[in-house]
C-alpha positions in Angstrom: 11.9 197.5 52.9 13.8 197.5 56.6 13.6 194.8 59.0 13.3 194.8 62.8 14.2 192.3 65.4 14.6 192.0 68.3 18.1 191.9 70.0 19.6 189.4 70.9 20.1 188.0 74.7 23.5 186.3 74.9 23.6 186.1 78.5 21.7 182.7 78.1 22.7 179.8 75.3 21.7 179.7 71.9 21.7 176.2 70.9 21.5 174.9 67.4 20.9 172.3 65.4 21.0 171.0 62.8 21.0 167.1 61.5 22.3 164.3 58.3 21.6 160.9 57.5 24.9 158.1 56.1 24.2 155.1 55.2 27.3 152.1 54.4 26.9 148.7 52.7 29.1 147.1 54.5 32.4 148.4 52.7 35.0 152.0 53.3 32.1 153.7 51.7 30.2 156.0 53.6 27.1 158.2 51.8 26.7 161.7 53.6 22.9 162.7 53.4 22.8 166.5 53.2 18.5 166.7 52.8 17.9 169.2 49.9 22.4 170.3 49.6 22.4 166.8 47.9 24.9 164.3 48.8 28.4 163.7 49.8 30.5 160.1 49.8 34.2 159.2 52.1 35.1 156.6 51.7 39.5 155.1 51.4 42.2 154.6 48.6 42.7 151.4 46.8 45.5 151.1 48.4 43.8 150.9 51.7 40.8 148.6 51.5 38.3 151.2 49.6 37.2 151.8 46.2 38.3 155.2 46.3 34.2 156.5 45.9 35.3 160.2 47.5 37.8 162.1 49.9 38.7 160.2 53.7 37.3 161.0 56.7 40.3 162.8 58.2 40.5 165.0 54.5 36.7 165.9 54.7 37.4 167.4 58.7 41.0 169.2 56.9 38.1 170.6 53.7 35.6 171.4 56.9 37.9 173.5 58.5 38.9 175.5 55.6 35.2 175.7 55.1 34.9 177.1 58.7 37.9 179.1 58.4 36.3 181.0 55.6 32.4 181.1 57.0 34.1 182.3 60.2 36.3 185.1 58.9 33.8 186.4 56.0 31.9 187.2 59.6 34.1 188.3 61.3 35.6 190.9 58.2 32.1 192.2 57.4 31.4 192.6 61.6 35.2 194.8 62.2 35.2 196.6 58.2 38.3 194.8 56.9 38.1 194.3 53.0 39.0 192.1 51.3 38.1 189.7 47.9 38.6 186.0 49.1 40.7 183.6 50.5 42.5 180.8 48.5 43.6 177.7 51.2 46.3 174.8 51.4 45.8 172.7 54.1 47.9 169.7 54.8 47.7 167.1 58.2 49.9 164.3 59.4 49.1 161.3 61.0 50.4 158.1 62.6 48.3 155.0 61.3 49.2 153.1 63.5 46.8 154.4 65.7 43.5 154.1 63.5 45.3 150.4 62.9 45.0 149.5 66.0 47.9 150.2 68.1 47.3 151.5 71.7 48.6 154.4 73.1 49.1 156.4 69.0 46.0 158.9 68.3 44.1 157.5 66.0 43.9 161.5 64.6 45.8 164.2 63.1 49.3 164.8 64.4 50.0 168.2 63.1 47.5 170.0 60.9 48.5 173.1 58.4 47.2 175.1 56.3 48.1 178.3 54.7 45.3 180.9 53.9 46.0 183.8 51.0 43.8 187.0 51.5 43.1 188.9 48.6 43.0 192.4 50.2 44.2 196.0 51.1 43.8 196.0 53.6 46.5 196.6 56.2 48.5 194.0 58.5 47.6 195.1 61.2 43.7 195.0 60.5 44.2 191.4 59.5 45.3 190.2 62.3 43.0 191.6 64.7 40.5 189.6 62.3 42.5 186.4 62.4 42.7 186.7 65.5 39.2 186.4 66.5 38.2 184.0 63.3 40.5 181.5 65.2 39.0 182.2 68.7 35.0 181.5 66.8 35.8 178.9 64.5 33.9 175.7 65.5 36.3 173.4 63.6 39.5 174.8 63.8 39.0 174.7 67.8 37.7 171.2 67.9 40.9 170.3 66.0 43.1 172.6 68.8 40.9 171.5 71.9 42.0 167.4 71.3 45.2 168.5 71.5 46.5 168.5 67.7 49.1 170.7 66.8 47.3 173.4 64.0 49.8 176.2 62.4 47.6 178.3 60.4 49.5 180.7 58.3 47.8 184.2 57.1 49.1 185.4 53.8 48.3 188.9 52.9 47.6 189.2 48.9 48.0 192.3 47.5 47.4 191.2 43.9 49.9 193.0 42.6 51.7 190.6 40.0 51.1 187.8 42.6 53.6 189.2 45.1 52.5 187.6 48.5 53.4 189.2 51.7 53.7 187.9 55.1 
C-alpha cells in the first residue's frame, strides 16, 4: 500500500520535543528512565567515589556520539544511494579532571575526542567522503561537542571486507 504525505515546509522551524526522567538518591549513581525503552544507570567508578553501577555520564556522551553518527550516516547514505553493511566504532576521550574537581579555568568537559569508524562497504572513497561530510554537518551530537570547543577527530576507514584488510 502506498503512502501519501504532504511535502514538508522547511522554511520554518520543525521542532520536536523529547523527554525523559532521571533520579538520584544521594549517591553518584543516577537512573535515567526512558519510558517504554527502559532505564539506564550512570555512575562513577569506585575509585572516584561511585559504585560502578554503569558508565560514567561522559562515557554516555561518547556512546551517544557513536550512536548519533551511525544513525545520521545511515539516513544520509540512504538519501545519497550509498551502500554499506555496517559501521564499527572505537572511541576515546581525554579530560583534565582538575576541572570537574573544582579548579576554575580548567574546562570540566572533554579535552579531546577521537573516534575511528570502520564502514563496511565496496563503494568508492569519493562517495564515502560525500556521505561523511554530510553526516558530520548533520549529526547533532558531533556538532554539540565540536561547538563546545572540543578537539574532535573522526577517522572514517573503509573496510572492504577483503580478509580484514582496511583501506583508508
